[in-house]
C-alpha positions in Angstrom: 34.1 50.0 -14.9 37.3 50.1 -16.4 39.9 51.7 -14.0 40.5 55.4 -16.0 44.4 55.6 -15.7 45.0 59.1 -17.3 45.3 60.7 -13.6 46.7 59.3 -10.8 47.3 61.8 -7.9 43.8 61.0 -6.1 43.6 58.5 -4.1 47.6 58.5 -3.6 48.5 55.7 -0.6 49.4 57.2 2.6 52.3 55.9 4.7 52.1 55.0 8.2 54.7 58.2 8.4 52.0 60.5 7.3 48.9 58.4 9.3 51.2 59.4 12.1 51.3 63.0 11.1 47.5 63.4 11.0 46.9 61.8 14.1 49.2 63.9 16.0 47.8 66.8 14.7 44.7 65.6 15.7 45.7 65.1 18.9 46.7 68.8 19.3 43.2 70.0 18.9 44.2 71.4 15.4 40.6 73.0 13.8 38.9 72.0 10.9 40.0 69.7 8.5 43.7 68.4 8.9 45.1 68.0 5.4 48.3 66.9 3.4 49.7 69.6 1.3 47.9 69.6 -2.0 50.1 67.4 -5.3 49.9 71.1 -7.1 52.4 72.6 -4.7 53.5 73.0 -0.6 53.3 75.4 1.8 56.2 76.7 3.7 55.0 74.8 6.5 54.5 71.9 4.9 57.5 72.2 2.9 59.5 70.3 6.1 56.8 67.5 6.2 57.0 64.5 3.9 54.7 64.2 1.1 52.6 61.4 0.5 54.8 59.9 -2.3 57.5 60.4 -0.1 56.3 58.9 2.7 55.7 56.1 0.6 59.0 55.9 -0.9 60.2 55.7 2.8 58.2 52.9 3.7 56.7 49.9 2.0 54.0 49.5 4.8 50.9 51.3 4.3 48.1 52.2 7.5 45.5 49.7 6.9 42.1 50.2 5.4 40.6 49.8 8.9 42.9 51.8 10.8 42.0 54.7 8.5 38.2 54.2 8.8 38.7 54.4 12.6 40.1 57.6 12.0 37.7 58.8 10.4 35.0 57.7 12.0 36.0 59.8 15.2 36.1 62.6 12.7 32.5 61.8 11.8 31.7 62.6 15.4 32.4 66.2 15.4 31.6 66.6 11.6 31.2 70.5 10.5 27.4 70.4 9.9 26.3 68.6 13.1 24.8 65.6 10.9 23.7 62.5 12.5 27.0 60.1 11.6 26.6 57.4 8.7 28.6 54.9 9.1 28.9 52.8 6.0 32.5 51.4 6.8 31.3 48.7 9.2 30.8 45.1 7.7 28.2 43.7 10.3 24.5 44.1 9.6 22.2 46.4 11.4 20.0 43.4 11.7 19.6 40.3 13.8 18.1 37.1 13.6 15.5 37.5 16.4 14.1 34.2 16.9 17.3 31.8 16.9 18.1 34.4 20.1 14.5 33.4 21.4 15.1 30.1 21.2 18.2 30.0 22.4 17.6 32.0 25.6 14.5 29.3 26.3 17.0 26.1 25.6 18.9 27.8 28.4 15.9 28.1 30.6 15.4 23.8 29.8 18.7 23.6 30.4 19.1 25.2 33.7 15.8 23.3 34.8 17.1 19.9 34.1 20.5 20.9 35.9 18.5 22.1 39.4 16.5 18.6 39.0 19.2 17.0 39.9 20.3 18.8 42.5 19.5 23.0 43.8 20.6 24.9 46.8 21.1 28.8 46.5 22.4 29.6 43.6 24.2 26.2 43.0 22.9 23.4 40.7 23.8 20.0 39.6 24.8 18.7 35.8 22.2 17.8 33.7 21.2 13.6 33.3 20.5 12.1 29.8 18.4 9.3 30.8 14.5 10.5 30.3 15.4 14.2 28.9 13.7 13.6 26.0 10.4 13.0 28.0 10.9 15.7 30.1 11.6 18.0 27.0 8.2 16.9 25.6 6.6 17.7 29.1 8.4 21.2 29.4 7.2 22.1 25.4 4.7 24.0 25.1 3.1 23.9 21.8 0.6 26.4 22.3 4.0 28.9 22.8 5.8 30.2 19.0 9.6 29.9 20.6 8.8 26.4 22.8 7.0 25.1 19.7 9.7 26.3 16.8 13.0 24.3 19.5 11.1 21.3 19.4 11.2 21.4 15.8 14.6 21.8 15.5 15.3 19.2 17.8 12.9 16.9 16.1 14.2 17.6 12.5 17.7 16.2 14.1 16.2 12.5 14.3 14.0 12.6 11.5 15.8 14.1 8.7 19.7 13.8 10.1 19.0 10.5 11.5 20.5 11.3 14.9 19.2 10.0 18.2 16.9 12.6 20.0 18.2 11.8 23.4 21.8 12.6 22.4 21.0 15.6 20.6 19.4 17.2 23.7 21.9 15.9 26.2 24.6 17.6 24.0 22.6 20.6 23.6 21.9 21.1 27.4 25.5 20.2 28.3 27.1 22.9 25.5 24.7 25.7 26.1 25.3 25.1 30.0 28.9 25.3 29.4 30.0 22.9 32.3 32.3 20.7 29.9 35.3 21.4 27.7 34.3 20.5 24.5 34.6 16.8 23.4 35.7 16.3 21.1 38.0 19.4 21.2 37.4 20.1 17.5 33.3 19.9 17.1 31.0 18.0 19.1 29.3 15.0 17.5 25.9 16.2 16.8 27.0 19.7 16.2 29.4 18.8 12.9 26.3 16.6 11.3 24.0 19.6 11.9 26.7 21.7 10.3 27.8 19.6 7.6 24.0 19.8 6.2 23.7 23.5 7.0 26.9 24.0 4.7 25.8 21.2 1.9 22.4 23.1 1.8 23.5 26.9 1.5 26.8 26.3 -0.3 27.7 23.1 -2.1 25.1 23.5 -5.1 23.7 20.0 -4.7 26.8 18.1 -4.4 26.9 15.6 -1.6 29.9 15.8 0.4 28.7 16.0 3.9 29.7 12.8 4.9 33.2 13.3 3.8 33.8 16.7 5.7 35.5 17.3 8.8 34.0 20.8 10.4 36.3 22.6 13.0 34.3 25.8 15.1 36.2 28.6 15.3 35.9 32.0 16.9 34.8 33.9 13.5 36.3 33.5 10.2 39.4 35.7 10.8 40.4 33.6 13.8 39.8 30.2 11.5 42.0 32.1 8.4 44.6 32.8 11.2 44.9 29.2 12.3 45.3 27.6 9.0 48.0 29.9 7.8 49.9 28.9 11.2 49.3 25.6 10.9 50.4 25.8 7.3 53.6 27.5 8.0 54.4 25.2 11.0 53.6 21.9 9.3 56.2 23.1 6.8 53.4 22.7 4.0 54.3 26.9 3.5 57.5 28.1 3.7 59.5 31.3 3.3 60.2 32.0 -0.2 56.9 29.9 -1.0 54.5 32.0 -3.5 50.9 32.8 -2.4 48.3 33.7 -5.1 45.5 36.5 -3.9 42.2 37.2 -5.6 42.2 40.7 -5.6 40.3 43.2 -4.3 40.1 41.6 -1.3 39.4 41.7 2.7 42.6 44.2 3.6 43.5 41.6 6.4 44.1 38.9 4.3 46.5 40.9 1.9 48.5 41.2 5.4 48.3 37.8 6.6 51.3 36.7 4.5 53.7 39.4 5.4 53.3 39.0 9.2 54.9 36.6 11.6 57.7 35.8 9.6 55.9 33.3 7.3 58.1 35.3 4.5 55.6 33.8 1.7 55.4 35.8 -1.7 52.7 37.2 -2.4 50.9 37.8 -6.3 47.8 38.9 -7.3 45.1 37.2 -8.9 43.0 40.5 -9.8 39.7 40.6 -10.7 38.3 43.8 -12.7 35.0 45.7 -12.8 34.7 45.6 -16.5 34.8 41.9 -15.9 32.2 42.0 -13.9 34.0 41.3 -11.0 35.2 37.7 -12.5 38.4 36.4 -12.8 40.0 36.9 -16.5 41.4 33.8 -18.1 45.3 35.1 -18.0 45.1 36.2 -14.5 43.9 32.2 -13.9 46.8 31.0 -15.6 49.0 32.1 -12.8 47.7 29.4 -11.0 49.3 27.1 -12.9 53.0 27.5 -11.7 53.8 24.7 -9.4 55.5 27.3 -7.5 52.6 28.7 -6.5 51.6 26.7 -3.4 48.1 28.4 -2.6 45.3 30.2 -3.6 43.8 32.2 -1.6 40.2 33.9 -2.4 36.6 35.2 -1.0 33.6 34.1 -2.4 31.7 36.2 -3.1 34.3 38.8 -2.9 34.7 41.7 -0.2 34.4 44.6 -1.2 33.8 43.9 -4.7 30.6 41.4 -3.4 30.7 39.2 -6.6 30.5 35.6 -6.7 32.9 33.4 -9.2 30.9 32.4 -12.3 30.9 28.2 -13.1 33.3 29.3 -16.1 35.9 30.3 -13.3 35.5 27.5 -10.7 35.8 25.1 -13.5 39.0 27.0 -14.5 40.2 27.0 -11.4 39.8 23.3 -11.2 42.0 22.6 -14.5 44.6 25.0 -12.8 44.4 22.1 -10.2 44.7 19.5 -12.6 48.1 21.1 -14.2 49.1 22.2 -10.4 48.0 18.9 -8.1 49.5 20.0 -5.1 47.8 23.7 -5.1 46.2 24.6 -1.8 42.7 26.8 -2.3 41.5 28.8 0.7 38.1 29.7 0.1 36.0 32.2 2.6 32.8 32.2 1.7 31.1 34.5 4.1 28.6 36.1 1.9 27.7 32.9 0.1 23.8 32.7 1.5 23.7 36.3 -0.4 23.4 34.8 -3.7 20.9 32.7 -4.8 22.2 29.5 -6.1 25.9 30.0 -4.9 28.4 27.5 -5.7 31.7 27.3 -3.2 34.8 26.0 -4.8 35.1 23.4 -2.2 32.3 21.4 -4.0 34.2 21.6 -7.2 37.3 20.5 -6.1 37.2 19.5 -2.3 40.6 17.7 -2.6 42.3 20.9 -2.7 39.9 23.0 -0.9 39.9 24.4 2.8 36.4 26.2 3.3 36.2 28.7 5.6 32.5 30.0 6.6 30.7 32.8 9.6 27.2 32.9 10.0 28.1 36.8 11.6 26.2 38.7 8.3 23.7 36.3 7.7 22.5 36.3 11.0 23.6 39.5 12.9 26.5 37.7 14.9 30.0 39.4 14.3 29.8 39.7 18.3 29.6 36.0 18.8 32.7 35.3 17.2 31.2 31.8 14.9 32.9 30.5 12.2 34.2 27.0 11.1 36.9 25.3 9.0 35.9 22.6 6.8 37.8 19.8 4.8 37.9 17.1 3.1 39.1 14.0 4.9 41.2 13.0 1.4 42.9 16.5 1.2 46.2 17.7 -0.3 47.6 18.8 2.8 47.4 15.1 4.6 49.3 14.2 1.3 51.8 16.8 1.6 52.8 16.2 5.0 52.9 12.6 4.3 55.3 13.6 1.6 57.8 15.9 3.5 61.3 15.3 3.9 61.8 12.5 7.1 63.5 15.4 9.0 60.6 17.6 8.7 58.2 15.0 9.7 60.5 13.7 12.4 60.2 17.2 14.3 56.3 17.1 13.8 55.8 13.6 15.0 57.6 14.6 18.0 55.9 17.7 18.8 52.7 16.3 18.3 53.3 13.0 20.2 52.5 14.8 23.7 48.8 14.7 22.0 48.3 12.0 19.9 49.5 8.2 20.0 50.1 8.1 16.1 51.0 11.7 15.1 52.1 10.4 12.1 48.0 10.1 11.1 47.0 12.8 12.6 45.0 15.2 10.2 45.8 18.2 9.5 42.5 19.7 10.8 43.2 18.1 14.1 46.9 19.6 14.0 44.8 23.0 13.2 43.1 22.4 16.7 46.1 21.5 18.4 48.2 24.5 17.2 45.2 26.7 17.9 46.3 25.8 21.4 50.2 25.4 21.1 49.6 21.8 20.8 50.4 21.2 24.7 46.5 22.6 25.4 45.2 20.5 22.7 42.8 18.7 25.7 41.4 22.6 26.4 40.7 23.4 22.8 37.8 24.2 20.6 35.3 27.0 20.7 33.0 27.3 23.6 30.6 24.6 23.8 27.8 27.9 24.4 28.7 29.4 20.7 28.9 26.0 19.0 24.7 25.1 20.6 24.1 29.0 18.8 25.5 27.7 15.9 23.6 24.5 15.9 20.5 26.7 15.9 21.3 29.2 13.2 22.3 26.0 10.9 19.3 24.1 12.1 16.6 27.0 11.7 17.6 27.1 8.0 17.5 23.6 7.6 14.1 23.1 9.1 12.0 25.7 7.3 14.5 26.9 4.3 11.7 28.6 2.6 8.7 28.9 5.2 10.8 31.6 7.7 11.7 33.6 4.2 14.5 34.7 6.5 17.6 34.1 3.9 15.4 35.7 1.6 14.8 38.8 3.9 18.0 39.1 4.3 19.1 38.8 0.5 15.8 41.2 0.1 17.1 44.0 2.5 20.4 44.5 0.7 19.1 44.4 -2.7 16.8 47.1 -1.5 19.5 49.6 0.0 22.0 48.7 -3.0 19.4 50.2 -5.4 18.6 53.2 -3.3 21.8 54.1 -2.9 22.6 53.6 -6.6 19.7 55.4 -7.7 20.2 58.3 -5.3 23.9 58.6 -6.7 22.8 58.4 -10.1 24.7 56.0 -10.9 24.1 52.5 -13.0 23.3 49.7 -11.4 24.9 45.9 -11.3 21.9 44.0 -11.8 24.0 40.7 -12.4 23.0 37.2 -10.3 26.4 37.6 -9.1 26.1 40.4 -7.4 25.3 40.0 -3.4 25.2 43.2 -3.2 26.2 43.1 0.6 29.0 46.1 -0.3 29.5 48.0 -3.4 32.3 49.8 -4.5 31.5 53.3 -5.7 34.5 54.8 -8.0 34.3 58.5 -7.2 35.9 59.5 -10.1 33.4 58.0 -12.6 30.9 59.9 -10.3 32.8 63.3 -10.6 32.9 63.1 -14.2 29.6 61.7 -15.1 27.8 65.0 -12.9 30.6 67.3 -13.4 32.6 66.7 -16.8 35.9 66.5 -17.6 37.1 69.5 -16.4 36.5 69.8 -13.5 37.3 66.0 -12.9 40.8 66.8 -14.1 41.1 69.9 -11.4 39.3 68.1 -8.5 41.9 64.8 -9.1 45.0 67.5 -8.8 43.4 69.1 -5.6 41.8 66.1 -3.6 43.7 62.5 -2.7 41.7 59.7 -1.5 42.4 60.5 2.1 41.6 64.0 2.1 38.1 62.8 0.2 37.5 60.6 3.0 38.8 63.1 5.7 36.3 65.8 4.0 33.4 63.4 4.2 33.7 62.2 7.8 34.6 65.6 9.2 32.0 67.9 7.0 29.5 65.3 6.5 29.7 62.5 9.3 29.4 60.1 6.6 32.6 57.2 7.1 32.8 55.2 4.1 36.3 52.6 3.5 38.9 53.1 1.2 38.9 50.8 -1.5 42.7 50.4 -2.6 43.3 49.4 0.6 41.6 46.0 -0.1 43.8 46.6 -3.8 40.4 47.8 -5.4 41.3 50.5 -8.0 42.4 53.8 -7.2 39.4 56.5 -6.6 36.9 53.4 -5.1 35.2 53.6 -2.2 33.6 50.6 -0.2 29.9 51.2 0.9 28.4 48.5 3.4 24.5 49.0 2.9 24.2 46.2 5.1 25.4 48.6 8.1 22.8 51.6 7.0 18.9 52.1 6.6 16.9 52.4 3.2 16.9 56.1 4.1 20.8 56.6 5.2 21.3 55.1 1.6 19.3 58.3 0.4 20.6 60.5 2.5 24.7 59.3 2.3 24.2 60.0 -1.6 22.7 63.6 -0.7 25.9 64.5 1.4 28.2 62.9 -0.9 26.7 65.2 -3.6 26.7 68.1 -1.3 30.7 68.0 -0.3 31.3 67.6 -4.1 28.9 70.6 -5.0 30.8 72.7 -2.7 33.7 71.8 -4.5 32.2 72.3 -7.8 31.2 76.0 -6.4 35.4 76.8 -5.4 36.2 75.3 -9.0 33.7 77.2 -11.0 34.8 81.0 -8.8 38.7 80.1 -9.8 37.3 79.6 -13.5 35.1 82.7 -13.1 38.0 84.5 -11.6 40.5 83.9 -14.3 38.2 84.6 -16.6 
């Protein structure tokens, strides 16, 4: 739904100064809801306190959406109604993949047995050996046990379908899960790279064969991946202070903040998507990417918080922009890709120009594991741009990387990311922990071995869809049935809800009385519901992000009931004022 810009008092930004005032008030145990002065006027007490607009004028930076939600989460714990807290602000799902965890535990048991076979005294064991490991694994596998049989199927798939040596795979898995060795190579365990490439091709590439030409660097989640990328692009003089970087909005809040911190000095421009366009990016917005001054384009696909995948037409249009701006670096975070049927990543269309970030966190419920990755084509624009740097810059970088590389000039950018992640000097001890890499193997193989038979991915998609439709029906709002809608999150326009339910006159009154933060604060403090501030993602004013992945189907209904209950209370106040005035 297109943004209504008639009234702009509701959902105004609040500066850090205002947030500090709110936090101080909370710390002093002020009873009830802490509120900013309404836009219609100020009390004597509020007259010495900066209003939201005045504070915003004093400071350019705003409180991050996640900091706001953390405060409201505390408020919800003591909500006036005594309701159980419904936290639809968290991005993690409230489900897990149980089988991959059982398989991980079973593999750990086998690995410990292998270690103790070599040496065992008290709690001390030796280190596993490769010779004969396949036969011992077969002997230890109980085919009558579902978990053991499933593990054996994953191992056998590596040899029968991926062409890997079975004993090599088992030895890597055993050593990896024990975690007694540094990751070798630092970037990614050899068989793990093959497995992860196969998974990415199966789930994200849309039938395009890129596995054999893609390098993978497992990282501590997608956020670490993005941080590493920005740091190395800056360190390698590919992005310099003053360079323009385009950001597809609305987008995950920290990705709006990264260009402005750590002295990167980048200039951000928005490439906006709109609700009326199905959250796809319009032609005039994509045209911005053709400007050679735009050095990089960052997007989340499917988007967060709008939860929509880019259309094929948009991906093609990005590719056309790259033809006119061949040095453009595209960074795509595709963590929600598996929640859209027939998803296709931008990387599959323009692999030379794209850096792909992915995480297993949302699909398998492993946000605490921090399992993400960076994938890059071996023929990529960043390596070319580094080769084209001024000689002075190249000499400086070669001197720095010479302590870890025999031929630093030819060191690929993805290896530079690995080195930079440990300040270069600790390159030999870099890389994601090997137990985490093994867990990524198991998650990837669980899909590859039985993408249809186990139905896990299909079940995850069906779960978020059911919750989405339950929520929207309970709110009485229209649903978005587009195939591109991942439905992991949904943006709800509170303005539209108020207007639709109570009419325009009340909507105007409510808008004048209630800022966005006051509404979200009230919802938390009075009703125990935690949502996220939509404009913190550069979503339209008046929007809130609801994570249906983190609440049950019943909680979706209850969440809607409490939102409407709060709005009904305000409507009662409004109606009483109208009656008094009459």
